[in-house]
N, C-alpha and C positions, 0 to 999 in steps of 0.2 A: 504493500500500500504506500502510495506517495505521501510526502509530508503534509500537503494541503488537505488531502482526504483524511489522513490520520488525525490532524489537528482539529478538523471539524467534528470528527467522531468523538474526540476527547471533550470538546466544547459542549456537545449535546449531552454527554454523560454528566458533566459538571452542572449544566443547566437543569437537568432532572433532579440532581441533589438539592439545588437551590429551591426548586419548586416544592420538594418534599419537606425541606426545612421550614420555609416561610409561607407555604401554602398560598403563593401568589402566582396563579396560572398565567395571567396576561401581562404582568409587569416585565419590563425589559431586564435582561441579564445584568447590565450595568447598574440599573436602579436597585435591583435586589441585592447586589454586592454592597452598594453604598449604604443601604438601609439596614442591612443585616446586623443583628446584635450577637450572632453566633460566633463564639471565640475562634472556631476553625476558619470561618470565612474571613473574619477580621484579620487574622494572622497573614492571610494571602491576598488581602484586599487590593493592594496596588498592582500586583502582578496579574490578578484576575481581570482587573479593569483594562490593563494593557493588552492582555490576550483577547479580550472582547473586541477591542478596537482592531486588532489584527484579524480576527475572524470576520469582522465587517468588511475589511479591505479585501479579504479573500472572496467572499460570496457576493459582494455588491459591485465588483468590477467585472466588466465583460471579459470573457475568455478569448484568447488568441490561439487559433488552431486547436480549439478544444482544451487548451491548457490554462490553468489559473495564472493570473499575472503575479499575484502576491504568493510567494512560496516561503513558508516558515523555515528557518534554519534547523538543522538537526538538533542543536543544543536547546533551541526554544521548544521544539516538539517534545523532546525528552523531559524538559523541566515541567511543561504543562502536564505531561503524563504522570510525573512524580507528584505533582500537587493533587491530581485526581486520586492517586493511590492513597495519599495522606488523608484526603477527605473521606475516602471510603473505609480506611483502616487507621484511624488516629491512635497513637500510642496512649495507653491507659496509665494512670498513676500507679496502679498495681498491675503487674509485679515490679514495675520499674523502681518505685521508691519503698518497697516493702522491706522492713527490717525491724528488729526489736528497738523500741524507743526507750532509751535509758534516761532516767530522771532522778529526782531527789524528793524525799518526803519533807514536810514542814519542819520536823524535829531533827533531821540530819544535820550534822555539823559541817561548817564551811570547808574544813580540811578534807572531808570525804568528797565533797563536790569538786574541789580543786584537783583532787587526785583523779577523779573521773574525767575531768576536762583535759588533763594532761595525757591520760592513757588513751583517750579516744580522739584527741585533737578537736574537741567541740568548743564552740564559743558561746553556746547557750544550752540551757537545760530546762525541761518542764518541771514544775513543782506539782507533785501528786498529793491528793487527799482522797482516801478511800478508792484508790485506783484510778481517779479521774484528774485531768489537768485542771489546775486552778490558777496557774500563772507560769510565766517564763522568766528565769533568771539568766541574764547575759553577763558577759565580761564588763559591759558598761554599768550594769547594776552593781557589781562588786566594786568597781572603781568609785562609783558615787558613794557607796557605803564607807569605803576606806577614807575618802576625802572628808567625810563627816565625822569619822571616829578617830582620826589621828590628831592628837593634841600634844604639843611640845615633843614632837617626834616619837610619840608612843601611841600604839593602838590601844584604845580604851577597853575594847572587848576583843580578846585575842582569837577566840574560835567560836563565833556565834552560831546559833542554829539558823537554818535557812529562812525561817519565818522572820528573823530579825532583819534580813536583807530586803524583804518584800516591800517595805516602805520606801525603798530607794529605786524601785522600778520606775523608769522614766515614763513609759506609756503602758498603763494597765490593760490587761486582756488584749494585748496586741498580737492576736493570733486568730485563725479561723479553722473550720473543719470542712473536709470535702469527702464525698463518697468514693469508695474504691473503684466504682464504675466510671468515674469521670475521666476525661482525657487530659493530656498535658497542656493543651491550649486553654482549656477552662481554668486550670490551676494558674497558669501564667497570667491570664486575664484578671484573676482575683488579686494577684500582686499589683498589677498595673492599675486597676481600679482603686485599690486602697491608697496607692501613692497619689493618684489624681485627686481623690476625694479628701484625703487626710494630710497630704503634703509630707508624708513620711512612709518609710518602708514597713511592711508587715514582717514580724519576726519569723513566723513560720505558719505553715498550713499542716494540720494534723489529719491523717487519713483514718477514717473508720468505715464500718460496713455501709452505712447509709448517710454519712456526713453528720452524724449526731454526736454531741459532746459527751453523752452518757454511755457511749459504746466503747469497746476495747480498741486501743490504738493499734493500727496495722503498719504505720509508717509516718514519716515526717518529710516535709519539703521546705527548703529555703529558696530564696530568690536566686541565689547562685546556682543551686542544683538545677532548677527548672530552666534558667537561661541557657545553661550548657546543653540541655536536651532540646530546647527549641532551636538553637543554632545548629545542632547536629541533625535535626529532623529533616 
């Protein structure tokens, strides 16, 4: 199959996906792209609009000798096909980010938390109460606690319990939950939306069965983790 015919076939499959997502039968391809709130579509928005314009150039120009005037490059057709594959088979947050989430209890001592941070090279830890997340302690939290408790070059409380640090959390409850069945683009959009709406980063997204906070943790996502996956996708 020649590139032009292959490109049009891919376009029609993407258009069908758009109709199924947004239930807009008669709206144009480009309009559906611009209006879509779907994280998958938003992630490929600019390219999809460009490819819609290329499709129009292919089908709306007269043929010469039965041949299309506009012929997509091999790289363009392959890229469009890759986008179609990602729309049809988006990576899910599970099993990609599935692992045991290590945390600390309210009554754990700071030295125990610092040992875990060193062992696992983590910069933040969830605080658990009855097996559920109630907060996140970060290296920034620890720094704020230290600056408040160092007087005359001495730490006033040498090895506090984790609960003592919670008053120094800069942004309380700065985390969200997501269902194990969601895709990486939805998770990435949660980070971007939080930054846009709150002018700060989200510490983490916890993964549970249905995205509910009272369910067992299946994994954890940071913005650095998800950005690497989006770039590699």
